[in-house]
C-alpha positions in Angstrom: -0.3 -18.6 39.5 -0.8 -16.9 42.8 -3.7 -14.9 41.4 -5.2 -18.0 39.9 -5.0 -19.8 43.2 -6.7 -16.9 44.9 -9.6 -17.0 42.4 -10.1 -20.7 43.0 -10.1 -20.2 46.8 -12.7 -17.5 46.5 -14.9 -19.7 44.3 -14.6 -22.5 46.9 -15.8 -20.2 49.7 -18.8 -19.0 47.6 -19.8 -22.7 47.0 -19.6 -23.4 50.7 -21.7 -20.4 51.5 -24.4 -21.4 49.0 -24.5 -25.0 50.4 -25.0 -23.6 53.9 -27.8 -21.4 52.7 -29.6 -24.1 50.7 -28.9 -27.0 53.0 -27.2 -30.3 52.1 -25.9 -30.6 48.5 -28.1 -32.6 46.2 -27.1 -36.2 45.3 -24.8 -36.3 42.3 -26.5 -37.7 39.2 -25.4 -41.2 38.0 -23.6 -40.8 34.7 -24.1 -43.4 32.1 -21.1 -44.6 30.0 -21.3 -44.0 26.3 -19.6 -45.9 23.5 -18.8 -45.0 19.9 -16.8 -46.6 17.1 -13.3 -45.2 16.3 -14.4 -44.3 12.7 -16.9 -41.8 14.0 -14.0 -39.4 14.6 -13.8 -38.9 10.8 -17.3 -37.2 10.8 -16.2 -33.9 12.3 -13.5 -31.3 11.6 -12.3 -31.7 15.2 -12.1 -35.5 14.9 -10.3 -35.3 11.5 -7.6 -33.1 13.0 -7.1 -35.8 15.6 -7.0 -38.7 13.1 -5.0 -36.8 10.4 -2.6 -35.1 12.8 -2.9 -31.6 11.2 -4.6 -28.4 12.2 -7.8 -27.5 10.4 -6.1 -25.0 8.1 -4.1 -27.8 6.6 -6.8 -30.3 6.1 -7.4 -29.3 2.4 -3.7 -29.8 1.5 -3.6 -33.1 3.4 -6.6 -34.5 1.5 -5.1 -33.5 -1.9 -1.8 -35.0 -0.9 -3.5 -38.3 0.1 -5.2 -38.5 -3.3 -1.9 -37.7 -5.1 0.0 -40.3 -3.0 -2.6 -43.0 -4.0 -2.0 -42.2 -7.7 1.8 -42.1 -7.3 1.8 -45.4 -5.5 0.3 -47.0 -8.6 3.2 -45.7 -10.6 1.1 -43.1 -12.4 1.9 -39.6 -13.6 -0.4 -37.0 -12.1 -1.9 -33.7 -13.0 -3.7 -31.4 -10.5 -5.4 -28.1 -10.4 -8.7 -26.3 -10.0 -11.9 -27.6 -11.6 -13.2 -25.0 -14.1 -11.1 -22.4 -12.3 -13.2 -22.6 -9.1 -11.2 -21.8 -6.0 -13.2 -24.3 -3.9 -13.1 -27.4 -6.2 -9.9 -29.3 -7.0 -8.9 -32.3 -9.1 -6.2 -34.9 -9.0 -5.8 -36.9 -12.2 -3.5 -39.8 -13.1 -2.8 -42.0 -16.1 -2.8 -45.2 -14.1 -4.9 -48.4 -14.6 -8.1 -46.9 -13.2 -10.2 -48.2 -10.3 -11.6 -51.7 -10.3 -15.1 -52.7 -9.3 -18.7 -51.5 -9.5 -19.7 -48.0 -8.6 -20.7 -49.3 -5.1 -17.3 -51.0 -4.7 -15.6 -47.7 -5.4 -18.0 -46.0 -3.0 -17.0 -48.5 -0.3 -13.3 -47.4 -0.7 -14.4 -43.9 0.3 -16.5 -45.1 3.3 -15.2 -43.9 6.7 -16.8 -46.8 8.5 -15.1 -49.5 6.5 -12.5 -51.7 8.4 -8.9 -50.7 8.1 -7.5 -52.6 5.1 -3.9 -52.1 4.1 -1.0 -54.0 2.5 1.3 -51.6 4.3 1.6 -53.8 7.4 4.4 -55.3 5.3 7.3 -52.9 5.9 8.6 -51.4 2.7 10.3 -48.1 1.8 7.1 -46.7 0.2 4.6 -43.9 0.8 2.1 -44.2 3.7 1.9 -46.5 6.6 -1.7 -46.8 8.0 -4.0 -47.0 5.0 -6.3 -44.2 6.4 -5.9 -41.9 3.3 -9.2 -42.4 1.6 -11.1 -42.3 4.9 -9.6 -38.9 5.6 -10.7 -37.8 2.1 -14.3 -39.0 2.7 -14.3 -37.6 6.2 -13.3 -34.1 4.9 -16.2 -34.2 2.4 -18.7 -35.3 5.0 -17.5 -32.9 7.7 -17.6 -29.9 5.4 -20.7 -30.8 3.4 -18.5 -30.9 0.3 -18.6 -32.8 -3.1 -16.8 -35.9 -4.3 -16.7 -37.2 -7.8 -14.7 -40.1 -9.2 -14.1 -40.4 -13.0 -12.7 -43.8 -14.1 -13.2 -46.3 -17.0 -15.5 -44.0 -18.9 -17.8 -43.4 -15.9 -18.5 -40.4 -13.7 -19.5 -41.5 -10.2 -20.9 -38.9 -7.8 -20.5 -40.0 -4.2 -22.0 -38.8 -0.9 -20.3 -40.0 2.4 -22.9 -40.7 5.1 -22.8 -40.2 8.8 -23.5 -43.9 9.4 -20.0 -44.6 7.9 -21.1 -45.7 4.4 -20.9 -43.8 1.2 -23.9 -43.6 -1.2 -23.6 -43.6 -5.0 -25.6 -40.5 -6.0 -25.3 -40.8 -9.8 -23.4 -42.6 -12.5 -23.1 -41.1 -16.0 -20.9 -41.8 -19.0 -17.7 -39.7 -19.1 -14.7 -39.5 -21.4 -12.2 -41.0 -19.0 -10.9 -44.2 -20.7 -7.5 -44.1 -19.0 -6.6 -43.5 -15.4 -8.6 -41.9 -12.6 -9.7 -38.3 -11.9 -10.9 -37.3 -8.5 -12.8 -34.0 -8.2 -13.4 -32.8 -4.7 -15.0 -29.7 -3.2 -14.9 -28.5 0.4 -17.5 -26.6 2.4 -16.9 -23.6 4.6 -16.3 -25.8 7.7 -12.8 -26.4 6.4 -10.7 -23.2 6.5 -9.4 -21.9 3.2 -5.7 -22.7 2.4 -3.7 -20.2 0.4 -1.5 -23.1 -1.0 -3.6 -26.2 -1.0 -1.3 -28.0 -3.5 1.9 -27.3 -1.4 2.3 -31.0 -0.4 1.1 -32.4 -3.7 3.8 -30.3 -5.4 6.6 -31.7 -3.2 5.5 -35.3 -3.8 5.1 -34.7 -7.5 8.6 -33.1 -7.7 10.4 -36.3 -6.6 8.0 -38.8 -8.3 9.9 -40.8 -10.9 13.3 -39.5 -9.8 16.2 -41.8 -9.0 15.6 -45.5 -8.1 13.0 -47.1 -5.9 13.2 -50.3 -4.0 12.1 -53.3 -6.2 12.5 -56.0 -3.6 10.4 -57.6 -1.0 9.9 -56.8 2.7 12.9 -58.2 4.7 12.6 -60.3 7.8 15.3 -58.1 9.3 12.8 -55.2 9.3 10.7 -56.5 12.1 11.2 -57.1 15.8 9.6 -60.1 17.4 6.5 -58.3 18.6 5.7 -56.5 15.3 6.3 -59.7 13.4 3.7 -61.4 15.6 1.3 -58.5 14.9 1.9 -59.0 11.2 1.0 -62.7 11.5 -2.1 -62.0 13.5 -3.3 -59.5 10.9 -2.9 -62.2 8.2 -5.6 -64.2 10.0 -6.4 -67.6 8.4 -3.7 -67.4 5.7 -1.2 -70.3 5.8 2.1 -69.2 7.4 4.0 -70.3 4.3 2.1 -67.7 2.2 3.4 -64.9 4.4 6.9 -66.2 4.6 7.1 -66.6 0.8 6.5 -62.8 0.5 9.7 -62.0 2.4 13.0 -61.2 0.9 15.3 -64.2 0.6 12.4 -66.6 1.6 10.7 -67.3 -1.7 10.1 -70.6 -3.4 11.4 -73.7 -1.8 13.1 -71.7 1.0 9.7 -70.9 2.4 9.0 -74.6 3.0 12.4 -75.1 4.6 11.8 -72.2 7.0 8.4 -73.5 8.0 9.8 -77.0 8.5 12.7 -75.7 10.6 10.3 -73.8 12.8 8.0 -76.8 13.0 5.0 -74.9 11.8 3.8 -77.0 8.9 0.1 -76.4 7.9 -0.4 -73.7 10.6 -2.4 -70.5 10.0 -0.9 -67.1 10.7 -3.2 -66.2 13.5 -2.6 -69.5 15.3 1.0 -68.7 16.2 2.0 -67.7 19.7 4.6 -65.0 20.3 7.2 -67.6 21.0 6.5 -69.4 17.7 6.5 -66.1 15.9 9.9 -65.3 17.3 11.3 -68.7 16.2 9.8 -68.3 12.8 11.4 -64.8 12.5 14.8 -66.2 13.4 14.6 -69.0 10.9 13.6 -66.5 8.2 16.5 -64.3 9.0 18.8 -67.3 8.8 17.7 -67.9 5.2 17.9 -64.2 4.1 20.5 -61.5 4.1 20.1 -58.0 5.5 19.1 -55.4 2.8 21.9 -52.8 2.6 20.9 -49.1 2.6 22.3 -48.9 -1.0 19.3 -51.1 -2.2 16.4 -49.3 -0.7 16.2 -46.4 -3.1 17.4 -42.9 -3.7 15.8 -39.8 -5.2 19.1 -38.3 -6.4 20.5 -34.8 -6.7 18.5 -33.7 -9.8 15.1 -33.6 -8.1 15.4 -29.9 -7.2 17.1 -27.4 -9.5 19.6 -24.9 -8.0 19.9 -27.0 -4.9 23.0 -28.6 -3.5 22.8 -32.2 -2.5 24.1 -34.5 0.2 23.3 -38.1 1.1 24.0 -40.0 4.3 22.9 -43.6 5.1 23.1 -46.2 7.8 21.0 -48.6 9.8 19.4 -48.5 13.3 18.1 -51.2 15.7 14.5 -50.6 16.6 11.8 -52.4 18.6 11.1 -53.4 22.2 11.6 -57.2 21.8 14.4 -59.4 20.7 15.5 -59.8 18.0 15.2 -56.1 17.3 14.4 -54.8 13.8 17.5 -53.8 11.7 16.2 -50.8 9.8 18.2 -49.3 6.9 17.8 -45.6 6.2 19.0 -43.2 3.4 18.8 -39.5 4.2 18.9 -37.1 1.2 19.2 -33.3 1.8 19.0 -30.5 -0.7 20.0 -26.9 0.3 19.8 -23.6 -1.4 21.1 -20.3 -0.1 18.4 -17.7 -0.4 18.7 -13.9 -0.3 18.4 -12.3 3.1 19.1 -8.6 3.2 19.2 -8.4 6.9 21.3 -11.6 7.1 19.0 -13.0 9.8 20.0 -16.6 9.0 16.5 -17.8 8.3 16.1 -21.6 7.8 13.1 -23.0 6.0 12.7 -26.8 5.9 10.4 -29.4 4.4 10.6 -33.1 5.5 9.5 -36.0 3.2 9.2 -39.6 4.4 9.5 -42.0 1.5 8.9 -39.3 -1.1 5.8 -37.8 0.5 5.8 -34.7 2.8 5.5 -35.3 6.5 2.3 -33.6 7.8 3.9 -32.8 11.2 5.5 -29.4 11.6 9.2 -29.1 11.4 11.2 -26.1 12.5 14.8 -25.2 11.8 16.8 -22.3 13.3 20.2 -21.3 14.6 20.7 -20.9 18.3 23.0 -18.4 20.1 26.1 -20.3 18.9 24.8 -20.4 15.3 24.4 -24.2 15.5 21.8 -25.8 13.4 18.7 -26.8 15.5 15.9 -29.0 14.3 12.6 -29.4 16.2 9.6 -31.5 15.4 8.8 -35.0 14.0 10.5 -36.4 17.1 13.6 -34.3 16.7 15.0 -31.9 19.2 18.7 -31.9 18.2 21.4 -29.5 17.1 24.5 -29.8 14.9 27.6 -27.6 15.1 29.5 -28.0 11.8 27.3 -25.7 9.6 27.7 -22.3 7.9 27.3 -19.6 10.6 25.7 -17.1 8.3 23.1 -16.9 5.6 19.6 -18.1 5.0 18.8 -21.4 3.5 15.9 -23.4 2.0 16.2 -27.0 3.0 14.5 -30.2 1.8 15.0 -33.5 3.4 13.8 -37.0 2.3 14.0 -40.0 4.6 13.9 -43.4 2.7 13.3 -46.3 5.1 11.1 -49.4 5.3 9.9 -48.4 8.7 9.6 -45.0 10.4 8.1 -45.0 14.0 4.9 -42.9 14.2 3.4 -41.2 17.3 -0.2 -40.7 16.2 -3.0 -41.9 13.9 -2.0 -38.9 11.8 1.3 -40.6 10.9 3.4 -38.0 12.8 6.8 -39.6 12.4 9.4 -40.1 15.1 12.7 -39.4 13.4 14.7 -39.5 16.6 16.4 -42.8 15.7 17.7 -41.2 12.5 18.7 -37.9 14.0 22.5 -38.1 13.5 22.1 -39.2 9.9 19.6 -36.4 9.2 21.7 -33.7 10.8 24.8 -34.9 9.0 23.1 -34.8 5.6 21.5 -31.4 6.2 24.8 -29.9 7.4 26.7 -31.3 4.4 24.2 -29.8 2.0 24.3 -26.4 3.7 28.1 -26.4 3.5 28.0 -27.2 -0.2 25.4 -24.4 -0.8 27.6 -22.0 1.2 30.8 -22.9 -0.8 28.8 -22.5 -4.1 27.6 -19.0 -3.1 29.5 -16.1 -4.9 32.8 -15.3 -3.4 35.4 -12.6 -3.9 38.4 -14.8 -3.2 40.0 -17.1 -5.8 38.6 -20.6 -5.8 41.1 -23.3 -4.7 41.4 -26.8 -6.1 40.3 -28.1 -2.7 37.1 -26.1 -2.9 36.3 -27.4 -6.3 37.0 -31.0 -5.3 34.9 -30.8 -2.2 32.1 -29.0 -4.1 31.9 -31.7 -6.7 32.9 -34.8 -4.6 29.4 -36.1 -4.0 28.5 -35.6 -7.7 31.5 -37.5 -8.9 31.1 -40.3 -6.4 27.5 -40.6 -7.5 28.7 -40.7 -11.1 31.4 -43.4 -10.7 29.2 -45.5 -8.4 25.9 -45.1 -10.2 24.3 -43.5 -7.1 25.8 -46.0 -4.7 25.0 -49.2 -6.8 28.6 -50.1 -7.3 31.9 -49.9 -5.4 34.7 -47.7 -6.9 38.3 -46.8 -6.4 40.1 -43.6 -5.6 41.6 -43.1 -9.0 38.2 -43.3 -10.7 37.2 -40.2 -8.7 40.5 -38.6 -9.6 40.2 -39.0 -13.4 36.6 -37.7 -13.4 37.6 -34.7 -11.1 40.6 -33.6 -13.2 38.7 -31.9 -16.1 36.3 -30.2 -13.6 39.2 -28.7 -11.6 41.0 -27.6 -14.8 37.9 -25.9 -16.1 37.1 -24.0 -12.8 40.7 -23.1 -11.7 42.8 -23.3 -14.9 45.2 -25.6 -13.1 45.8 -29.3 -13.5 44.9 -31.5 -10.5 47.9 -33.6 -9.4 47.4 -37.0 -7.8 49.4 -36.1 -4.7 47.2 -33.0 -4.0 44.1 -35.0 -4.7 45.0 -37.7 -2.3 45.8 -35.1 0.4 42.4 -33.5 -0.1 40.6 -36.9 0.1 42.6 -37.8 3.3 41.6 -34.5 5.0 38.0 -34.9 3.9 37.9 -38.5 5.4 39.5 -37.3 8.6 36.7 -34.9 9.0 33.7 -36.9 7.7 34.7 -40.5 7.9 35.7 -42.8 5.0 33.9 -42.4 1.8 31.3 -45.2 1.6 31.9 -47.7 -1.2 35.4 -46.5 -2.1 38.3 -48.9 -2.1 42.0 -48.6 -2.9 43.8 -50.8 -5.4 46.3 -53.4 -4.0 49.8 -52.1 -3.6 51.7 -54.8 -1.8 51.0 -58.3 -0.2 50.9 -60.2 3.1 52.4 -63.7 3.3 51.4 -66.2 5.9 54.0 -68.6 7.2 53.1 -72.3 7.1 50.3 -71.6 4.7 52.2 -70.6 1.5 49.6 -68.0 0.7 50.0 -64.4 -0.5 47.1 -62.0 -0.1 47.0 -58.7 -2.1 46.9 -55.7 0.1 43.9 -53.7 -1.1 40.9 -52.3 0.6 38.6 -55.1 -0.4 40.9 -57.9 0.6 41.6 -56.3 4.0 37.9 -55.9 4.6 37.5 -59.7 4.2 40.7 -60.6 5.9 40.6 -63.1 8.7 43.8 -63.9 10.6 44.7 -67.7 10.6 44.6 -68.8 14.2 47.8 -69.4 16.0 50.0 -69.3 12.9 52.3 -66.3 13.5 53.2 -64.0 16.4 55.3 -61.5 14.4 54.9 -59.5 11.3 57.7 -57.7 9.4 56.8 -54.9 7.1 59.4 -54.3 4.3 59.2 -51.3 2.1 60.9 -53.3 -0.8 58.7 -56.0 -2.3 61.6 -57.9 -3.8 63.1 -59.0 -0.4 59.9 -60.9 0.5 60.5 -63.4 -2.3 64.1 -64.1 -1.1 62.8 -64.6 2.5 60.1 -67.0 1.4 62.6 -69.0 -0.7 64.8 -69.3 2.4 62.0 -70.5 4.7 62.7 -67.4 6.9 59.0 -66.8 7.7 58.5 -70.3 9.0 61.8 -70.3 11.1 60.5 -67.2 12.9 56.7 -67.8 12.7 56.6 -64.4 11.1 54.2 -63.0 8.5 55.6 -60.7 5.8 54.0 -57.6 4.5 55.4 -55.4 1.7 54.5 -52.5 -0.4 56.1 -49.8 -2.4 57.4 -47.0 -0.3 55.1 -45.5 2.4 52.6 -47.8 4.0 49.2 -47.9 2.2 45.9 -47.3 3.8 45.1 -51.0 3.4 48.4 -52.0 5.1 47.6 -49.7 8.1 44.0 -51.1 8.2 45.4 -54.6 8.4 47.7 -53.8 11.2 44.8 -52.2 13.1 42.9 -55.5 12.5 45.7 -57.5 13.9 46.0 -55.3 16.9 42.3 -55.7 17.7 42.7 -59.6 17.5 42.9 -61.6 20.7 46.2 -63.2 19.7 49.4 -61.3 20.4 51.6 -60.0 17.5 54.7 -57.8 17.3 55.0 -55.6 14.2 58.5 -54.7 12.8 59.3 -52.1 10.2 62.2 -52.5 7.8 63.2 -49.5 5.5 66.0 -47.9 3.6 68.5 -45.7 5.4 67.2 -42.4 4.0 65.1 -39.5 5.1 62.0 -41.1 3.5 62.7 -44.4 5.2 62.7 -42.9 8.7 59.4 -41.2 7.9 57.9 -44.5 6.7 58.3 -45.9 10.2 57.0 -42.7 11.9 53.9 -42.5 9.7 53.3 -46.2 10.2 53.3 -45.8 14.0 51.9 -42.4 14.7 48.6 -40.6 14.1 47.9 -39.3 10.6 45.2 -37.0 9.3 43.1 -40.0 8.3 43.3 -42.0 11.5 44.6 -42.2 15.0 47.9 -43.7 16.2 48.3 -47.5 15.9 46.9 -49.5 18.9 50.0 -51.8 18.7 53.6 -50.8 19.1 55.6 -50.8 15.9 59.2 -51.9 16.4 61.7 -50.0 14.2 64.3 -52.4 12.9 66.1 -50.0 10.4 68.1 -49.9 8.3 69.5 -46.7 10.0 72.2 -44.6 8.4 74.7 -45.0 11.3 74.2 -48.8 11.1 74.7 -48.8 7.3 78.0 -47.1 7.7 79.1 -49.7 10.4 78.2 -52.4 7.9 80.3 -50.8 5.2 77.4 -50.5 2.8 77.6 -48.2 -0.3 76.4 -44.7 0.3 74.6 -42.9 -2.5 74.7 -39.1 -3.0 71.3 -37.7 -3.8 70.2 -34.1 -4.8 69.4 -31.9 -1.9 66.2 -30.5 -3.5 64.5 -27.2 -3.1 62.5 -28.3 0.0 64.2 -29.8 3.1 63.5 -33.5 3.5 61.5 -34.4 6.6 63.3 -36.7 9.1 61.7 -38.8 11.8 61.7 -37.6 15.4 63.7 -40.6 16.6 66.6 -39.4 14.5 66.4 -35.9 15.8 66.2 -37.1 19.4 69.7 -38.7 19.2 72.5 -36.6 20.7 74.0 -36.3 17.2 70.5 -36.2 15.6 71.0 -32.8 13.9 74.1 -34.1 12.2 72.3 -37.2 10.9 69.4 -35.1 9.8 71.8 -33.0 7.7 73.5 -36.2 6.4 70.2 -37.5 5.2 69.5 -34.5 3.1 72.1 -35.6 0.5 72.9 -39.2 1.3 71.1 -42.5 1.5 71.8 -46.3 1.8 69.3 -48.7 0.2 68.5 -52.1 1.6 69.5 -53.4 -1.8 73.1 -52.5 -1.0 73.1 -55.7 1.0 73.5 -59.1 -0.7 70.6 -61.5 -0.1 72.6 -63.7 2.4 73.8 -60.5 4.1 70.2 -59.2 4.4 68.9 -62.5 5.8 71.7 -62.6 8.4 71.1 -59.0 9.3 67.4 -59.7 9.8 68.1 -62.9 11.8 70.3 -60.9 14.1 67.6 -58.3 14.6 65.0 -60.9 15.4 67.3 -62.7 17.8 67.3 -59.6 20.0 63.7 -58.5 19.5 61.6 -61.3 18.1 60.6 -63.3 21.2 61.1 -66.7 19.7 58.9 -69.2 18.0 55.2 -69.4 18.5 53.8 -71.8 21.2 50.1 -71.2 21.9 48.6 -71.3 25.4 47.9 -74.6 27.1 44.1 -74.6 26.4 44.8 -74.0 22.7 47.3 -76.9 22.5 45.0 -79.4 24.2 42.0 -78.3 22.2 44.1 -78.7 19.0 45.1 -82.2 20.0 41.5 -83.2 20.8 40.2 -81.8 17.4 42.8 -83.6 15.3 42.5 -86.9 17.3 38.7 -86.8 17.0 38.9 -86.1 13.3 41.2 -89.1 12.7 39.2 -91.5 14.8 35.9 -90.3 13.3 37.3 -90.9 9.8 38.5 -94.4 10.6 35.3 -95.4 12.4 33.0 -93.8 9.7 34.9 -95.7 7.0 34.5 -99.0 8.8 30.8 -98.5 9.6 30.0 -97.5 6.0 32.0 -100.5 4.6 30.2 -103.0 7.0 26.7 -101.5 6.2 27.3 -101.7 2.5 26.4 -98.0 2.4 27.3 -97.4 -1.3 24.9 -100.1 -2.5 22.1 -98.8 -0.3 22.7 -95.2 -1.4 22.6 -96.3 -5.1 19.2 -98.1 -4.5 17.6 -95.0 -2.9 18.9 -92.8 -5.7 17.4 -95.1 -8.3 14.0 -94.8 -6.6 13.8 -91.0 -6.8 12.0 -89.4 -9.7 14.0 -86.4 -10.8 12.8 -83.3 -12.7 14.1 -83.1 -16.2 16.4 -80.3 -17.4 13.5 -78.2 -18.8 11.8 -78.2 -15.3 15.0 -77.2 -13.7 15.5 -74.4 -16.2 12.0 -73.1 -15.5 12.6 -73.2 -11.8 15.9 -71.3 -12.2 14.2 -68.6 -14.3 11.6 -68.1 -11.6 14.3 -67.9 -9.0 16.2 -65.3 -11.0 12.9 -63.3 -11.3 12.4 -63.4 -7.5 16.1 -63.1 -6.5 18.3 -61.5 -9.1 21.4 -62.0 -7.0 20.9 -65.8 -6.8 23.0 -68.4 -8.6 21.5 -71.3 -10.6 23.1 -73.8 -8.1 20.7 -72.3 -5.4 17.7 -73.7 -7.2 19.4 -77.0 -7.8 20.3 -77.2 -4.1 16.6 -76.4 -3.1 15.3 -79.1 -5.4 17.9 -81.7 -4.2 16.8 -80.9 -0.6 13.1 -81.4 -1.4 13.8 -84.6 -3.2 15.9 -85.9 -0.4 13.0 -85.5 2.1 10.8 -87.6 -0.2 13.3 -90.4 -0.6 12.6 -93.8 1.1 14.7 -94.3 4.2 
């Protein structure tokens, strides 16, 4: 920089000397401002690079990719290659419906000066975002003095893009092309040659037709307020209802209800202000439900042979205005370990967005700590939990209804999805690493982890359905037996799954079967303790302030029959043996609630019983310690002996039985730990009256008494109940005096109802638009519409 500054200083001195020699500097000329339309950038190679977002050496492969994407968007199967073996002429052919319109209509599609027209302002998890593809194709032909021919519907149309933005039909002749469309394109020398012009077409073609694609509509949750307003403005003079009816959950009669609620009847899209657009968006969201990542589509593990597959999914909030867009995303990664004699750890990566390659450059490498680093497409991130050696070929697909872009060339900004992308890539690399040849014996854990994603995909139909832990186990057993020669035991399998979830989080979609119940006092209701029930569980307000966990299910029935839960305002929870995942989840939910609760643990006086309490309270491999203190009631062995209960002798066993820390921490703890190796006392050794009295005595010292809510809760409860009773009495009197039943009957008689056939037709249409709907939804919509037309 110092040398550069010196050169500029010398140049400045020379200018000053020249000015002194020639006299005063001449007046600077007045520059005129020039204007040109945006589409003129498509006329030159330099402008194409700017609009397309790729360097000149990749323009050929980009043009061919755009043509392939158009065909694949139509659901067609494609073929591609060289025309008559010429290295400078290419073709993309499909078996789709062909192109509509006259030859000039088709020429207009390939005109660089045409207005931007696109259905892709509606956010959907599909290829492309801007609708510039055919303009790039025509621009590449124009800028390089190339050739462009379209064969469709038995016609061969030669086209010539013009500098004025139009495209001329040069010739039309008959051709044997009854089905589909074939595009033949040639490039002049202004476009650099490409050693692999079909690289991006090949990737797009490889995943076409694989897995499932999204079949639904654009969701109102996929727009923030500002972008929803832009969508409305782009729809121009269309009625607002027409746009709303195209959104998920807003079809049919719901569209009218949404428009009415937003007070936008008979308005045109472009007439709405930002405030009105925001209100409309909120009303549409109120009528719809968010689309889960499970629904937006998946390519699946079989798209690439010899690759190992991983999938991560989630949702992100995007947008600069409220309400923000809620964007679901599914990240799929395929990894294959490739030979590397020098073990340089080379990483080669391709990124696809909604099944088509990203044109922006992506780099992957390992830094000094051998962490995975990704750079490009808005990423500049690293991930630590990856294999530290070996070279890998990586392919990543991002399925999402909206990916931010940073240029006209559709360069994506994947930063919002960075964690999900890195997690999927790392998981695929680990699988590829585990699958690589090894000298050591393969363990059951290795086999389970290698095949876990495959088995989960099998039992869930690639995430379409929820599944339970045992379904995985039964599908995994023959795989483990074949690869290790050993049978997979349920205990070992559960431990492997627990350790996996501790490292990676809980397996999405998996639930555990009910093993136990929770009983609410004063409600006379039992709820099965399973994953699904706990996910939906809501604590009844101010009903109990204690919960007793009993490892024996039978005692709960005796306590309920005695009215014990009501006397103590205490909920009961029971299961068989050790607390289940669902039971621990429920306790965590209660701990996070704003009402206080004390948890008590009741167990047998044996080694396992002491550990039931300890594992209930303390951190496990699958989760951290409880956020609420668990009170240990017993039964303890020393207590059982004082009560004179029967002691059972049990086999010592080959392995020493684990005993809880609180036993060992007693002064005589070692003696009790030894006693518990061969002896036990069950809760069942007590009679029912003895057990209830024992539990009453425990609660008298620890329970804290009956539940009395805070003052504000008491007064609010009184107000609510008093108002309800007064409202019911006054309402009944008003209705009686107004002869409401007679008036209602008269209004009903005046309404013309649709017959059953019309209702059935409407229901069939509802099911076609919304497969998850119930027939009552249509009946409710029709009833709502008829009620608005009724005389008042």
